[in-house]
N, C-alpha and C positions, 0 to 999 in steps of 0.2 A: 417601344427603342423603330425609330424609322431615323435612316439616315438621307443626308442631303440629296437634290436630286441629283443625276450626272453631269458634270461640269468638262468644261473643254481639257480644263487641266486632271481631271479624272481619266478622259481615255488618252491625253496624253500618258499621263504614269504606264497605263494599260496596254497602250501600245509598246512602251520600253519593254516591261516584263512580258510582252508576246516574243519580240523581237529576239532574245535575249535566248528562250527556250526554243525559239523555231534552230536559231544556228548550233545551240544545244544539242537537238536531240533529233533533228532532219537533215539529210541531204541537203548541201547548198545546192546542185541544182534542181533540184526539186522544188526550193521554196526559190528559186529566179523563177523557173517555167512558172508556177503558182503567180508569182506578180505582175509575172508578163501577160498571162491570159487574163489577168483583171485590170489589165492599162485599159484596154479598147471600151470596157464596160462603166470603169468609171470615170474618162475620160468624153466617151463619148456617149454610149446607151443612157445611161443614169440622167446626164444635164437631158439629155432629146426626150425620157419619159416622164423628165418632172415637168420639164417645159407644156408640153404636150397636152399631159393629165390636171394640170394644176393652172394652166397659164390660158390655154387654146381650147381647154374644153369647159363648157355651161356647164355652172352647180349643178343641176339637175340632171347630166349624162355624166357626171362623173360617177367613182366607183363610191361606192358606200360609206368605206372602211378610209379612202380620198380626202371626203367632206368633212371626217371627225378628228382627222388627225393634222399636226403640227408639219413642219416643212422637215425636221429634227425623225420624228417618226418615222414620216414617209420612206427618207432616204433608207435608215436603218433597217427598217421590215426589208427594202429594195435588196439592198446589199447581202441581207442574210440569205434571202433566196436565189443570189445568184451565189453564195460560196455554200449554200446547202447544196445546189444544183449540179458545183461542178469544183469545188474544191475535195481530196480523195479524205475519206475518212483521218487516214492518220496523222494531217494535217488540220481535219476539224478535233481530231482530242486535244492539241498541244492548243488551241485556244479558250478550251472549257477544262483544262488541268490544274490539278491540285498547285501545281507550283507556279502558277499565271494567278490563280483563285484567291490562295489565302493572303497570300503581300498588298495586293491589290483590293480587300476586302480589308486588311487593317488600315492599310491608307486613308481611305476612304470611312473607318470608322475614328480614328485621329482626326478627321479633316473636319466631320459631325461630330466631335467630342465625350465620345464614347470609347470606353475601356472595357475590353472584354473580362467577365466575371466580378466587375464592379456594379459598373451603371446599368449594364445587359445581359442577355444570357451567354452560355460561356457554351465551349464545344470540347468534347473528350473524344480521341479516337479509341474504336473499338477492333483488332486485329485476334479476330480467334482462326483456329484450321478450319472451318464448313464457312465462314462469313466474313465479312469487314463493315465497316459503318462510325457512322457519328451520334453521340449522344450530345444533344442539344437544349440545354434546359439554365435557370437562375441557379439550382441547387441539385447537382449530378450524384452527388453521394444520398441526396435525400429522396425517399418513396416518392415519387409523383402523381398526383389526384389525376390527370390523363395525359396518354401519350398517344403520340401523333406516328405510324409507323408510312414511312414517306421514302418513296422509292421515284429516283428520277427519270427524267426524257433524257433523246439523244439518238432517237432511231433505233437502240440498240448497238450500237458501233462509236457513241461519242457519249459524251458530259461525263460528268464527277459528281461525287454528293458536295464536295469542295465547293464547284460551281455556283450550287442552290443555297448558298448558307447566306448572304445578306436576305434571301425570301423567308428563310426557313428561321431563322433568327427573330423578324420580325414579327412571323407569326406565333412565336411561343410566347412573344411581348403583348400580342393584341389576345392571345387567349387566356393570357395572365389579367388582363384589361376587365377580358369579357367576365372573371369572377374565380378561373381555377386558380388554386393556392400555389400549387409549383406543376403546371405544364410540362411536358418531353416532347421532345422531336426525337425517334430514331429513323436513321436515314441511311440504307444501303448501298453500301460501293460492290454492287453486283459487277462481275466480268465482263466483257463488250465481244461484241462479234469482231472479227472473225478468230478470239482467241481460243473461243470456246463460244457451242450451240448447246440448241436443247438436247436435255433435258438440263446441262448444269445452271442457268441461271437461276431456275423454279424452284430446285437446290438451294441456291445460294437464299433463295425469298425465303424460302418455310422457315429454312435454321435463322434466318434476320427472326422473321415472326416469334418461332419460340423463343430467343433474346428475347425479347419484349415480354411477355405474358412471363419469361422468370424474374423479372423487371416489380412485375406490376400486378403479376399473378392472378389478373381477373379480366377475362376480355372482352367486359361490357364496360371498361373502362379503356379501352383501345379502338381509335378510328385508325384503318388503314388508309394510305394516300397513295397517291403518283402523278404523272402528267404523261401523256403521250408514251412511249413504249414504257414506262413505269408503270400507267396505268394498267396497259395489258397485263402485266406481272401479277400485279394486285388482282385481277380479275382470274387470271389462271390458277393463283393460288385458291383463290376464292372457290372456284370450279374442283380443286384439287381437294379441299375441307371437306365441300358437298360430296363428292362421291367416298372420301372413309367414312361419312358421316360422323364426323368429329365433332364434339361439342364446345370446342375453344374459338366459336365464330366471335368476330368484333363486332362492335356498337355501329357502328356506321361506315359507310365508303365513299368520300370525297374524292369523285375522280375529275381530275382537271384537262379537257381535251383528250380524251383518251385514243390510242388503236385500239380500236374493237375489232377489225376484221385484218389478219396480217397480209396475207396477199390477196387483195378482192380488187375488181372492178368498182368497188364503193366508192372509194378512194378516190377521188373527184379533184382534183387542180383549178383551183380558182385563179383570179385577177389577180385578188388581193394576199393570199396565203404564201408563206415564206417555205411552205412544205411543197415537195414535189411526189408524185405517187409512182414513179416510174426509180426512184431513190429509195422509196419507201419499199418497193416489191424487194428490189434488190438485197437493202438490207436485210428485209422478212426472210427472205429466201435462203441466206447466210443464217440466222437466227434457227430456222426446222432444219438447218442440216440436211439429213440424210431422210426425218421422216418428213411424212404429209402435210404442208403449213395450212391445211383446214382443217388439224388435226383441232378442236377444241380446249384441251388444254395446253395450245400453240397459239392458237385464233379462239379466244372467247368467243367472240361476235357469231363465228360459226356454230353454236355448240345451241340447239333447236329443243333439247330437250327442257322444257319448261319444268318436269320434277327435278331433274338436276338442279336449275335454277334455285327453284323454291328448298331445297338443302341447301344451298350455296349460298343465298342471302344474309347479310349481316342484319341483327337482330333491329337495328331501325331503319334497313333500309343503304339506297344507293343515291348519294346527289351525281348532278353530272353537270359540269360547267364548263364551258365550251364558247365559240364566238361561231358567228354567225356565217361568216366568209372562210371558215379553215376547210381542210380538203376531206376532216374525217367526218363534217354534218350528216350521209345519211347513214353510215354506218352507227354514231351513236342513237341516231333519232329510231333507229330500227330498232338497235340490245334495249335501249330507252322503254321503247312500247313493250316490245318482248317481256321485259323485266316490273315493268307494272305490272302484267298480269298474275305475279306471282306475290308481289310483295311492294314494299314504301318506295317510291321515284322520285326523287327531283331534279327536276330539269332546270337551269340558270343559264339560258342561252343570251348573250352581251353582242352588239354589233363588232365585232372584233375579231383577230386574227388567231392563230392558235397559241397555246399556252399563253393569254394576255394576261390573267393574274401572275405571272412570273415574269412574263417582258414590261408588262408596266412598273415594276421595280425599281427598272432602269433609263424606260421608256417616255413615261410620262413624270410631269412637274407638280402639281398640285398633289398637296398628302392626302388630299379626298379621292383623286384617280389613285393613287398611287395604291390605297389601303382598300379600295373599293373591292376588292375580290375578295381579300384575306379578311375582310368585316364579313361579307356575305356567307361563305365558309363555316371561318368560327360562330355564327349565328345558329347555322344549320345544325352542327354541333351541339351546342347549346342547348338548342332545340331535342334533339336525339335523345343526351343526358337526362333532360328531364322526362321527355316519354319512357325512358326505362322506367325511370325511378317510380 
């Protein structure tokens, strides 16, 4: 399953749902204030940036990301960067919420000729006392032969599992085409900051993992994965399992642009990436709450205990999938090097910005480019299964 590339009609439909939920969920004064603050950027700064970089800068002096992107991709990333830096997280939550994501996805599926549960995977909401999330598969009631336990990003302050549905539905279809009979993904809907702080989200992550184990009963058929803040929670969970000498270690960890160091000078702004280190530090401090933000269970990249990492490594290692232009590159490379000393580590770096395998679903137009990240990760999972056998 691969939906059609995003069109101007898709964008119009998304904006329609966005306007409805902004008016429903937020104070009109805040909406107007955010809209007015965006006007100078949209009308003056953005056009000037594009003209300077794309028209008046020679190719050899352009940023690498600019050279490889279309105007649409460049505009989208610059807009996301402005929004991440300037829009309050409660407004950002609306952009990525279930209320917008689900009807928008259904519209895109119908436009692409897919009906959930018939020609493509479907999803089921799971609401338990200690956790909630979405179970995604072709046959939700049948026993899966591989499960991806996925935790979404969003700076711990924004995002929802529903916003990631198109990416995850496509991933299930890629896994099936890779040879699995009934692949499944369980994606956790964890509580965002500042509603709760550490260790609340870690407890939810562990509860979700236990649910996955109860469904498949064999950790060797479980891959843990996540992007950005979600990958940070995955790493924290692995370290927690290592401290308890638990035997339920998963098969493999596939980490997309992981936020390895919660509050750190290692997170360095780049000219291309849409993340901002100061905003990330603020979200990180909210997550840490009254605890030390460098505590290894809060900031896994700060854990220098190689013996603990040896106990925490998945059976067939860890894969890092990230862009050369992103804020987290120094932290990812440092942690990757540390883990390579105690286990199997794959580092897949592309010439892209943060979480590009996910962003590509919406910003790329060619099928090969949209599926590239998922095909790469899925091939590594297939290899991990082969090695385990």
